[in-house]
C-alpha positions in Angstrom: 1.5 9.0 -27.2 3.5 7.6 -24.4 1.7 9.7 -22.0 -1.6 8.1 -22.7 -0.2 4.8 -21.8 1.2 6.0 -18.6 -2.1 7.0 -17.0 -3.7 3.7 -18.2 -1.0 1.7 -16.9 -0.9 3.6 -13.7 -4.6 3.0 -13.0 -4.3 -0.7 -13.7 -1.2 -1.0 -11.6 -3.0 0.7 -8.8 -6.0 -1.6 -9.1 -3.7 -4.6 -9.1 -1.8 -3.4 -6.2 -4.8 -3.1 -4.1 -4.7 -6.7 -3.2 -1.7 -7.7 -1.0 1.3 -8.9 -3.1 2.9 -12.3 -2.8 6.5 -13.7 -2.9 7.8 -15.0 -6.2 6.5 -18.4 -5.7 3.4 -17.4 -3.9 0.4 -15.1 -4.3 -0.2 -11.4 -4.5 -3.0 -9.3 -3.1 -3.6 -5.6 -2.8 -5.0 -3.9 0.3 -6.4 -0.5 1.3 -5.4 -0.3 5.0 -6.6 -3.6 6.5 -9.1 -4.4 3.7 -8.4 -6.9 1.0 -9.4 -5.5 -2.4 -11.4 -8.0 -4.4 -12.3 -8.4 -8.0 -14.3 -5.4 -9.4 -12.5 -2.8 -7.3 -12.1 0.5 -9.2 -8.7 2.1 -8.8 -8.0 5.6 -9.9 -4.8 7.7 -10.2 -3.8 11.1 -11.3 -0.6 12.4 -12.8 1.8 13.9 -10.3 4.2 16.3 -11.9 4.8 15.6 -15.6 4.8 12.6 -17.9 7.4 12.6 -20.6 7.9 10.8 -23.9 11.4 10.8 -25.3 13.6 9.0 -27.7 15.8 6.4 -26.1 18.6 8.9 -26.6 16.7 11.4 -24.4 15.3 13.8 -27.0 12.0 15.2 -25.9 8.9 14.2 -28.0 5.9 15.0 -25.8 5.3 16.3 -22.3 1.9 16.3 -20.4 1.2 18.1 -17.1 -2.0 16.4 -16.3 -4.2 13.3 -16.8 -5.8 10.3 -15.0 -6.6 6.7 -15.3 -9.2 4.3 -13.8 -9.1 0.6 -14.0 -11.1 -2.3 -12.6 -9.5 -5.4 -11.0 -10.6 -8.7 -12.6 -9.5 -11.1 -9.9 -8.6 -11.3 -6.2 -5.2 -12.6 -6.5 -4.1 -14.7 -3.4 -3.7 -18.1 -5.1 -0.2 -19.5 -5.4 1.6 -18.0 -8.4 -1.3 -15.7 -9.2 -0.8 -11.9 -9.7 -3.5 -9.3 -9.4 -4.9 -8.3 -12.8 -7.1 -5.6 -14.1 -8.4 -3.8 -17.2 -8.4 -0.3 -18.3 -10.8 1.0 -21.0 -9.5 3.6 -23.5 -12.1 6.1 -22.2 -10.6 6.0 -18.8 -7.1 7.0 -19.9 -6.9 10.8 -20.2 -4.2 13.3 -21.0 -4.2 17.1 -20.5 -1.7 20.0 -20.9 0.4 18.0 -23.5 2.8 19.7 -25.8 1.6 17.5 -28.6 -2.0 16.2 -29.3 -2.1 12.9 -27.4 -4.9 10.4 -27.6 -5.7 6.9 -26.3 -6.7 4.6 -29.1 -6.9 1.3 -27.2 -7.1 0.2 -23.5 -5.3 -2.7 -22.1 -4.5 -4.8 -19.0 -2.2 -4.5 -16.0 -0.7 -7.0 -13.7 0.8 -6.5 -10.2 3.3 -9.0 -8.7 4.5 -8.5 -5.2 8.2 -7.4 -5.1 9.2 -6.5 -1.6 7.8 -4.6 1.4 4.6 -3.0 0.4 5.5 -2.7 -3.3 4.8 -4.6 -6.5 6.2 -4.8 -10.0 3.6 -3.6 -12.7 3.4 -5.1 -16.1 1.2 -3.8 -18.9 -0.3 -5.4 -22.0 -2.0 -3.9 -25.0 -2.8 -0.1 -24.8 -2.3 2.1 -27.9 -1.6 5.8 -27.6 -0.9 8.2 -30.5 1.0 11.4 -30.6 0.8 14.1 -33.3 4.3 14.8 -34.4 3.9 16.4 -37.7 6.8 18.9 -37.4 9.2 16.2 -36.4 8.1 13.2 -38.4 5.3 14.4 -40.7 2.4 12.7 -39.0 1.2 10.8 -36.0 3.2 8.1 -34.2 1.6 5.4 -32.1 3.0 3.3 -29.3 1.9 0.2 -27.5 2.9 -2.3 -24.8 2.1 -5.2 -27.1 2.2 -8.7 -25.6 3.7 -7.3 -22.3 6.2 -4.7 -20.9 7.5 -4.2 -17.5 6.2 -0.6 -16.7 7.8 0.1 -13.2 6.9 -0.2 -9.5 3.8 0.3 -7.5 5.2 2.0 -4.3 2.6 1.1 -1.7 1.8 2.7 1.6 -0.3 1.9 4.7 -0.7 5.5 5.7 -0.9 7.6 2.5 -1.4 7.5 -1.2 0.4 4.9 -3.1 2.6 6.0 -6.2 3.0 4.3 -9.6 6.5 5.0 -10.8 6.9 4.4 -14.4 10.0 4.2 -16.3 9.6 1.9 -19.5 10.5 1.6 -23.1 7.4 1.4 -25.3 7.4 0.1 -28.9 6.2 1.7 -32.1 2.8 0.2 -33.2 2.3 -1.5 -36.6 1.5 1.0 -39.4 3.7 3.8 -38.0 5.8 5.8 -40.6 9.3 4.7 -41.0 10.1 8.2 -39.7 8.7 7.5 -36.3 11.1 6.4 -33.6 11.0 2.6 -33.3 11.2 2.8 -29.5 10.4 5.6 -27.1 10.9 6.0 -23.3 7.9 6.8 -21.0 8.7 8.3 -17.6 5.9 9.4 -15.1 4.6 9.2 -11.5 1.0 8.6 -10.8 -0.6 9.3 -7.4 -3.3 6.7 -6.5 -6.2 8.8 -5.4 -8.7 5.9 -4.7 -8.5 3.8 -2.8 -6.1 5.3 -0.3 -4.0 4.0 1.3 -3.0 1.2 -1.0 -0.3 -1.5 -0.9 0.7 -4.8 -2.1 1.7 -7.8 0.0 2.9 -11.3 0.1 0.2 -13.7 1.2 2.0 -17.0 0.7 2.2 -17.5 4.5 3.6 -16.0 7.7 5.2 -17.4 10.7 6.8 -16.0 13.9 10.1 -17.2 15.2 12.2 -16.7 18.3 15.7 -17.4 17.3 15.3 -20.8 15.6 12.1 -21.7 17.3 8.8 -21.5 15.6 6.1 -19.9 17.8 2.8 -21.7 17.9 -0.8 -21.0 19.2 -0.9 -20.1 22.8 2.6 -18.3 22.8 2.6 -15.0 24.8 4.3 -11.9 23.3 5.0 -9.0 25.5 6.2 -5.5 24.7 6.9 -2.2 26.7 6.8 1.2 25.4 10.1 2.8 24.3 10.2 6.4 24.5 6.8 8.1 24.5 3.4 7.4 22.8 1.5 10.3 21.4 -2.1 11.1 20.3 -2.5 14.1 18.0 -4.8 15.8 15.7 -4.4 14.7 12.1 -2.7 18.1 11.5 0.0 17.2 14.1 -1.3 19.2 17.1 -0.5 17.2 20.2 -3.3 16.1 22.5 -1.8 13.3 24.7 1.5 11.9 25.6 2.3 8.8 27.6 5.9 8.0 28.8 5.2 4.3 29.7 2.9 1.4 29.2 2.9 -2.2 27.9 1.0 -4.6 25.6 0.8 -8.4 26.0 -1.2 -10.9 23.8 -1.5 -14.6 23.1 -1.2 -16.1 19.6 -4.4 -17.7 18.3 -2.6 -19.6 15.6 0.9 -20.6 14.4 0.4 -19.1 10.9 1.9 -21.2 8.1 1.1 -21.6 4.3 -1.4 -19.0 3.0 -2.1 -17.9 6.5 -1.3 -14.8 8.6 -0.4 -15.0 12.4 -3.2 -13.7 14.6 -3.5 -13.1 18.4 -5.7 -11.6 21.0 -4.9 -8.9 23.5 -7.3 -8.6 26.5 -8.4 -5.3 28.1 -6.0 -5.8 30.8 -3.2 -6.5 28.3 -2.9 -2.9 27.2 -1.7 -0.5 29.8 -0.7 3.2 29.9 1.4 5.1 32.4 2.8 8.7 32.8 0.1 10.1 30.6 -0.6 13.8 30.4 -4.3 12.9 30.6 -5.8 9.8 32.1 -5.8 7.0 29.6 -7.8 3.8 30.1 -8.3 0.7 27.9 -12.0 -0.2 27.9 -11.9 -3.2 25.4 -9.2 -5.5 24.1 -8.8 -6.6 20.5 -7.0 -8.7 17.9 -3.7 -8.2 16.1 -2.7 -9.8 12.7 1.0 -10.0 11.4 1.7 -10.4 7.7 5.2 -10.9 6.5 6.4 -8.2 4.1 10.2 -8.5 3.7 13.3 -9.6 5.5 12.5 -10.2 9.1 9.6 -7.7 9.2 5.7 -7.8 9.0 2.8 -5.4 8.6 0.7 -5.4 11.8 -3.1 -4.9 11.6 -5.4 -4.3 14.6 -9.1 -4.8 15.1 -11.4 -3.8 18.0 -9.8 -2.2 21.1 -11.3 0.8 22.7 -9.4 3.5 24.7 -10.8 6.5 26.4 -9.4 9.8 27.6 -10.8 13.2 28.8 -10.9 15.9 26.1 -12.7 19.2 26.0 -14.6 18.3 29.2 -15.9 15.0 27.7 -14.8 11.4 27.8 -13.7 10.6 24.2 -13.1 7.0 23.1 -11.2 5.7 20.1 -11.1 2.4 18.4 -9.6 0.4 15.5 -13.1 -0.9 14.5 -13.1 -3.5 11.9 -9.4 -3.1 11.0 -6.6 -0.7 10.7 -3.0 -1.0 9.7 -1.0 0.0 12.8 2.5 -0.2 11.5 5.5 -2.6 11.3 7.0 -5.3 13.4 10.7 -4.9 12.9 12.1 -8.3 13.6 15.7 -9.3 14.7 17.6 -12.5 15.1 20.2 -10.8 17.3 18.3 -8.3 19.4 14.7 -7.4 20.6 12.1 -6.7 18.0 10.3 -3.4 17.8 6.7 -2.6 17.0 6.6 0.8 15.2 3.1 2.3 15.3 2.0 5.1 13.1 -1.9 4.9 12.5 -5.2 6.9 12.4 -7.7 5.8 15.0 -11.4 6.6 14.8 -13.7 8.1 17.3 -16.0 5.5 18.8 -19.8 5.5 18.5 -21.4 7.5 21.1 -18.6 10.2 21.4 -19.7 13.7 22.0 -19.6 16.0 18.8 -16.8 17.9 20.7 -14.5 14.9 20.4 -12.2 14.9 17.4 -13.3 12.3 14.8 -9.9 11.0 14.1 -6.6 11.1 15.9 -3.1 9.9 14.9 -1.4 7.4 17.2 2.4 7.1 17.1 4.5 4.9 19.4 7.4 2.4 19.5 7.1 -0.8 21.6 10.1 -2.8 22.5 9.3 -6.6 22.5 10.6 -7.9 25.8 9.5 -11.6 25.4 10.2 -13.6 23.5 13.6 -12.2 22.5 15.0 -12.5 18.9 11.4 -12.2 17.5 11.2 -12.1 13.8 8.7 -12.7 10.9 9.3 -15.3 8.2 7.7 -16.1 4.8 6.4 -19.7 4.9 
């Protein structure tokens, strides 16, 4: 019974999380990479491991080894105090490999509220799942989320599949036999299969500070490579290593309420040295910083074009219309760090011998301004 609810809730939670999440007094949205997920987005998840339904004392009632859920978001989120919501139809909550006959009788709704980092709290309403427990209680027992229950956490990611971690107490439905447990515990993990990656974020507003000073439009931010930067096949096979380089850009705005901070990096503002293969920047691009938690923010890049010789050809790579690059790890006492771990795409016009995608990893030490950090405005 419980298990059915789990997939449905998972699907909705995923759908909700697909817009970025907001802070308690702000707005929530869900994203897939650098793309904001809008109303009408389908989000699907499949059970990872097993889903279990137990009594609140821990006695096993039902276990399922498979199942899935798909939900549709019903709003964009983004407004102050608004969460991302979605609906899940009963036919889109499935259960397989269960120790008891488990069926979804009614669908429901899910809501995602940004919590911290890339994560969100998932709440479910409605849903009704029944489990056949003749040997234990002489019939079937149904469970529901009723007017609303906290289900668990959507654990978001900018590089891989999100997870809906459910750990919730569900209530016996009206009409159950007095023999059915009044409350049961539902525990399960669902892997969000589409869209991927998926994360929640706070979109109430972002600002950058150097110490106690707010950075405005026109401020220059410079960083130098720390350690080495690598480009590799998506399976991890190393292609290129650079031991030095720098990045410098100029802020286009000062951020603020309901805004992110954006900036432009010219072609000459992105340099590479000490590379195992010649690396050249052909085009600049744009960076966006969105506060996530503490002093940190998610960094998204658009445009840019870099080329290198591979397999006897000149192969170019770009961020295109947008890619999540990584995290700006801010500090009020030391230099900030830009930690990059992203998939970059082959540019149009590449030879068929050029790999279609590469993984770029690097750490950049922000040299100016010092004490750079991100805040929620």
